[in-house]
N, C-alpha and C positions, 0 to 999 in steps of 0.2 A: 483970257485968251483961249483956254481949253473949252470954255462954254460956247464961245463963238464957233469954234471948229466943230463941236458936237452938233450945234444947231444946223450948220451947213450940211453936215453929213446926214442928219435926220431929214432935212428938207429934200435932199437928193434921193434918199431912200423912199420917202413918201411919194415923190413924183414918179419914181420908177414903179412903185406898186400901183399907183393910179393908172399909169400907162399900160402896164401888163394886164391889169384887170379890164382895160377897155371901158372904164367907167364913163357912162354917158355917150358912148360912141354910137353913131348911127349904123356903122357897118361892123361886121365881125372880122377879126384879124387872128390868124393862127399860124403856127409853124407848118411848113409844107409836109404833108404826108400823102403818098400816092393814092391810098384808098379813099381818104376824105376828099381829095381833089376830084377823083373820078366820080364819086357819089354826087358831088356838087355839080359837076358837068352833066351827069345823067339827069339830074333834076332840072336842068335848063337854067340854072341860076347865073347871075352876073358874077364874074370872077376877075380879080386882079392878082397876078403873080408878081411879087416884088422881090427881085434878086438883089440882095444887099450884102454889104460887108461892114462890120462894126467900126472899122478903121476908115471907112470911105466918107469924105466930106460931102460928096455929091449925094450919097445915100441919105445922109443926115438932112440935107436940104430937101430932098424928096419927102422924107418923113415929116418935116415941118409942113410941107404943102398938104400932105395927106391928113395931118392933124387939123388943118383948117376945114377940111371937108367932113370931119367926123361928126359934127353936130347937125349936118344937113340930112333931114329925113328922106330926101330923094335917094340916098344911098343905103337905106336900111336893109336892102336885100343883098347888097354887095358882100362878098367874102373875099378877104385879102389873104392870100397864102404867101408867107415869107419864106424865101429860099436863101439859106446861108451860103454865100459864094465860096467861102473857105472850106466848108465841111460837107457839101452836098454835090460832088462832081457828077454823079450819075444823073441827078436832076437837071443840072446845067446842060449835060449832053442831050438829054431827052427833049429839052426845049430849044436846043441849038443856041445856047447863050455862051458868049465868050467874055463878057465883061459884067462886073457888078454895076449897079445902078440901072439895071434893065427892068422895065415895066412891061408886062404882057397882059392885055385885056382879052377876056373870053366871054362870050355869051353861050352858055352851055359848052358844047364840044368845039365850037367854032372860034378860032382866034380872030378878033376884030381889029386889034391895033397893037403896036409895039413901039417902044422908044428906048433909047439908051442915053443916059447922061442928061436927061431933060429935068430942069429944076423950075421951069416956069409954070405957075399955078394954072393959067388958062389952058395951056396945052395938056397938062396932066389931067385936068378936069375933063377936057374934050376926049382924051383917051379913055377915061373911065366911062364917060357918057356913051361910048360905042357899045358898052355892055348892056345898056338899058334900052336900046332901040329894037 
């Protein structure tokens, strides 16, 4: 019984490591930092700001959708900045965000699209595609 529990824990830990390393992902994902965000904007790169909360089931569904897009080389220039809804209130205010599960797309400094609570793959992909045009 203990061996089975150990294997389950190890599998979860390895999955978490693979996720955090972004192994094989087409786009870069990182915690939101104002300087890095501004530098990415200044470079004119495509950006997705993902406002999440670890306890949010909608955020988890959005993460699953983003996970399906990670292998697509179409998004290899996209940078995803993760904003922690519970711990970054100043960032929320600067983006005028009132709810977790908010996705904001940018092409450079220009906001191109925004959604709240959307978990549908086609519309999330369409939102991201606005950063590529």
